[in-house]
C-alpha positions, 0 to 999 in steps of 0.5 A, spaced: 430 333 058 426 328 056 421 330 050 417 325 046 420 326 039 414 327 034 419 324 029 415 317 025 408 318 029 404 317 023 408 311 022 407 304 025 411 303 031 412 296 030 419 295 025 422 289 022 428 292 021 435 288 023 439 294 025 438 295 033 443 301 034 446 297 040 452 300 043 458 300 039 466 302 041 469 308 038 476 309 037 480 316 037 484 316 031 490 319 034 490 316 041 487 309 040 483 311 047 477 307 047 471 311 049 465 306 050 459 310 048 451 309 045 451 311 039 444 311 037 442 318 039 443 325 035 446 328 041 452 322 041 452 322 034 454 330 034 459 329 040 462 322 035 464 328 029 466 334 034 471 328 037 473 327 030 475 333 029 478 335 034 483 329 033 484 332 026 491 335 026 490 338 019 484 341 021 488 344 027 494 346 024 490 351 019 486 353 025 493 356 027 496 359 021 489 363 021 487 365 028 494 367 030 497 366 037 492 369 041 486 365 037 490 359 038 490 360 045 483 360 046 481 354 040 486 350 045 482 352 052 476 351 048 478 344 045 481 341 052 473 343 056 470 340 050 474 334 050 473 334 058 465 335 056 465 329 051 468 324 056 463 326 062 457 326 057 459 319 055 461 316 062 454 319 065 450 315 059 453 309 060 453 308 067 446 311 067 447 318 070 442 324 068 445 331 069 438 333 069 431 331 072 427 328 066 420 329 066 418 322 067 423 321 073 421 316 079 420 319 085 426 317 089 424 319 096 417 316 100 415 323 105 414 320 112 408 322 116 410 323 122 418 324 120 420 321 127 417 315 130 418 319 137 411 321 134 408 315 133 404 312 140 408 306 144 402 302 144 395 301 141 389 297 142 388 295 134 394 295 130 394 295 122 400 293 118 399 295 111 394 302 108 390 299 102 382 296 101 383 291 107 386 296 112 381 301 111 376 296 111 378 293 118 378 300 121 371 302 119 369 295 122 372 296 128 370 303 129 363 301 128 363 296 133 367 300 138 366 307 138 372 309 142 377 304 139 384 307 137 386 304 131 393 306 128 395 304 121 402 303 119 402 304 111 409 304 107 405 309 101 405 316 103 397 316 102 391 315 106 387 309 104 385 310 097 381 305 092 386 301 086 380 300 081 379 307 078 386 308 077 386 303 071 379 305 068 376 312 070 381 316 072 385 314 065 380 315 060 376 320 063 376 326 058 375 331 064 382 332 065 381 336 071 376 331 075 382 326 074 388 330 077 383 332 082 383 324 083 375 324 083 371 321 078 363 320 076 360 313 079 355 309 075 349 313 078 352 320 076 355 322 082 362 324 083 367 321 088 374 321 090 379 315 090 380 316 098 376 313 102 375 318 107 378 326 107 384 328 111 380 331 117 377 324 118 383 321 121 386 322 128 393 325 128 399 320 130 401 324 135 394 325 138 392 318 138 394 316 145 390 322 149 384 321 145 378 320 150 374 318 143 379 314 139 380 314 132 384 312 127 391 315 125 395 313 119 403 313 120 405 314 112 411 312 109 413 307 114 415 300 114 414 294 119 420 290 119 417 284 123 412 282 128 412 278 135 406 275 136 408 272 143 410 279 145 405 282 141 409 288 138 411 290 131 418 293 130 419 299 125 425 300 120 428 305 125 428 299 131 422 303 134 417 298 138 410 298 138 406 294 143 399 292 140 392 288 142 390 286 136 394 286 130 392 285 123 396 284 117 394 288 110 401 288 107 397 287 100 401 285 094 407 288 089 408 287 082 413 281 079 420 284 077 423 282 070 430 281 070 431 284 064 429 290 066 432 291 072 439 290 069 437 295 066 441 302 067 437 308 070 435 312 063 432 306 061 428 305 067 425 312 067 421 310 060 419 304 064 413 303 069 411 297 073 403 300 074 401 298 081 398 304 086 397 312 085 404 314 084 405 310 077 398 313 075 401 320 077 407 318 072 403 315 067 399 321 067 404 326 067 408 322 061 401 323 057 401 330 059 408 331 056 406 328 049 407 322 049 403 318 043 406 311 043 405 307 049 407 299 050 403 295 055 407 288 057 402 283 060 396 279 059 391 280 064 386 284 067 390 289 069 393 290 062 386 289 059 384 295 063 390 300 062 390 298 054 382 300 053 382 306 058 389 309 055 386 307 048 379 312 050 383 317 052 387 317 046 381 318 041 382 326 043 390 326 045 392 321 039 395 317 044 397 309 040 397 303 044 400 296 043 399 290 048 405 286 048 403 280 050 407 274 052 402 268 052 397 265 046 391 269 048 389 275 053 386 274 060 387 266 058 387 264 065 380 266 066 376 266 060 375 261 055 378 262 048 373 264 044 372 270 050 379 271 049 378 271 041 373 276 041 376 280 047 382 281 042 378 283 036 374 288 040 381 291 042 383 292 034 377 295 033 379 300 038 386 301 035 389 297 039 394 293 037 396 287 040 403 283 038 405 276 041 411 276 044 414 272 050 420 277 053 423 283 051 430 282 049 433 288 049 432 296 051 436 302 048 434 309 046 433 309 039 435 316 034 428 319 035 429 319 042 424 313 043 425 307 047 427 302 043 424 295 045 427 289 041 423 282 041 427 278 037 433 279 032 428 282 026 423 285 030 423 291 035 418 296 038 418 304 038 415 307 043 415 313 048 414 309 054 413 302 057 407 299 062 409 293 065 403 289 068 406 283 071 402 278 076 403 280 083 405 276 089 403 277 096 407 282 101 410 277 106 417 280 107 416 280 114 414 272 114 421 270 115 424 275 121 417 273 125 416 266 124 410 266 120 408 260 116 406 262 108 402 258 103 408 256 099 402 254 093 397 260 093 402 265 097 400 270 103 400 268 110 397 262 112 390 263 116 383 259 118 377 261 115 376 266 121 382 269 117 386 268 124 394 267 124 395 265 131 392 269 137 390 276 137 394 276 129 390 276 123 391 277 116 386 280 110 387 282 103 392 280 097 397 277 104 391 272 106 391 265 104 385 262 108 380 256 108 374 257 103 368 254 107 363 254 101 368 252 095 372 247 101 378 249 098 384 254 101 384 261 096 389 267 095 385 272 092 388 278 089 382 282 088 379 289 091 372 286 093 376 281 096 380 286 100 374 289 103 370 283 105 376 280 109 377 287 111 371 286 114 371 279 117 377 281 120 375 287 124 369 283 126 373 278 129 378 282 132 372 286 136 370 279 138 365 276 132 369 269 132 366 269 125 368 265 119 368 267 112 362 265 107 362 271 103 363 270 096 367 276 093 366 278 086 371 280 080 369 285 075 371 289 070 369 295 065 372 296 059 370 303 057 362 304 057 361 298 052 362 292 056 364 288 062 363 283 066 362 280 074 364 274 077 365 269 083 368 263 085 374 259 081 375 262 075 380 258 072 380 257 064 383 250 065 376 247 068 370 245 063 366 251 061 360 252 059 357 258 056 350 261 054 349 267 050 344 271 047 345 274 040 344 282 039 339 280 034 335 274 038 332 275 045 328 269 045 334 264 044 341 263 047 348 259 044 351 253 048 359 254 047 363 249 051 371 249 051 372 245 045 370 250 041 375 256 040 372 260 034 365 263 034 362 268 031 363 275 034 356 277 035 354 270 040 359 274 045 354 279 046 351 278 053 351 271 056 353 267 063 359 262 063 359 256 068 366 254 070 365 246 072 369 241 076 367 233 077 360 236 075 360 242 080 360 249 079 366 251 082 366 259 079 360 263 074 362 269 070 357 273 067 358 277 061 355 283 059 350 282 065 350 286 071 346 285 078 345 278 078 351 277 084 345 275 088 343 269 084 350 267 082 352 267 090 346 262 091 348 257 086 355 257 088 352 256 096 348 250 093 354 245 091 350 240 087 350 237 081 345 240 075 343 235 070 341 241 065 345 248 066 341 251 061 335 252 067 340 255 071 343 260 066 335 262 065 335 264 072 340 269 070 336 272 065 340 271 059 335 273 054 332 279 058 333 286 054 
């Protein structure tokens, strides 16, 4: 059973030893039998010792002379049983077969509700494929416009719809672990709320939806849709059941990109690795921490990676957890932040005790002698950690596109939809899986953001009930790195664009510092509060407000005007950068 080792806790987990303890061959001395084993755990070393003693003829000759015939028979039986056990153990280790369930093992089966597809309605007025924020936002909008609407949500997750942002923030770093275990968290105003949008009693059982006179929202959990026929207006479930709909919304969400090097690993290695994306992943990481894990590596460089690292570092103040970021790029959040803010963020993380290591990839994995996961970054560099969390970029879930004959945006990803989020007649898309035309920025976009899921879900719900409304609202991206700093942003946040920033120093409320893309190093005190404009052909395409809040209305107005500003410093004054 996996128990994180207490060995070397005070040592730096980043090593430069050349020894990798890779699998080796062991040859039984008297038979020439090859046992391919991993020689990097204490248990296997003990087995190697026992086998060497087993085939040492002088040792057993002495045992026979000292124990007599009866004792010799017992010794032979023990020897035979031990040889069989050693062989079975070696084979299990090599093929990744674990004889017992480990503490951090991932769940294998996803429960279904209802258990049989016969209990899912054969026909429904409104059908939503996917059970995330976009799906719930659409269902709430539909019910608001049609009080007796019957809505069926088909979700592959075993949970009712919930919000994901707290999974990488409040639920992880909240020191009140009882609150976190109940999946609740404190909001900015002090009130406590659940990550679930509604209590279970809000939803109508699938078996009762068809006969409900007042309508309702039913959620078929743990079920997957295999295809959609937009002409016949039907969807087909994994077991072949067909469901007819009046209007259908595809809100299938997104999935983290899998790394080939990890997918090829045996199960006993993958048990120490988690792709962080949903509630089940949070529960697994929380379980590992509670079972004594002290060192975590997080592979990635994006927003989710930074949020997780910050949250776990804050939690580690009381539990002693060490956090290491394995950064496969030059900078943290380099796709979004200009270089000077990336540098400021790294220095901030390092001041919190987070170690940042740059490595393009993870080359090899093994279990070290201290029962920790050994990650080889190069020939002479590796990490010893209790668990690895992977935060790779997500991609839109469009697996059903081919079977459904739906067009997918080859550049941005997602189902190809218009500005009203319509794919075809009576078929819509929203959330991470939607590629739509932005009427404000005059560009096609696919945003994998929580607020975008809520907004597009609402617009899709309105249009499914006859609104014919284009999407004009600019969804925001926000993050909080603990209680010290954070940001809000809208528009196109591309660090490859020209950026101009205006910042206020903490000790100077009257002046701001202008920084453009060419200035890569600035004093850390300059990044206290400020606004960054992302420019293309002198037009403002995106706005990021660093440690500035409640300015989104101003930012949306500036983007909507779509004009060139001769003096951006005057625009920055609209955001009250200098106001305390």
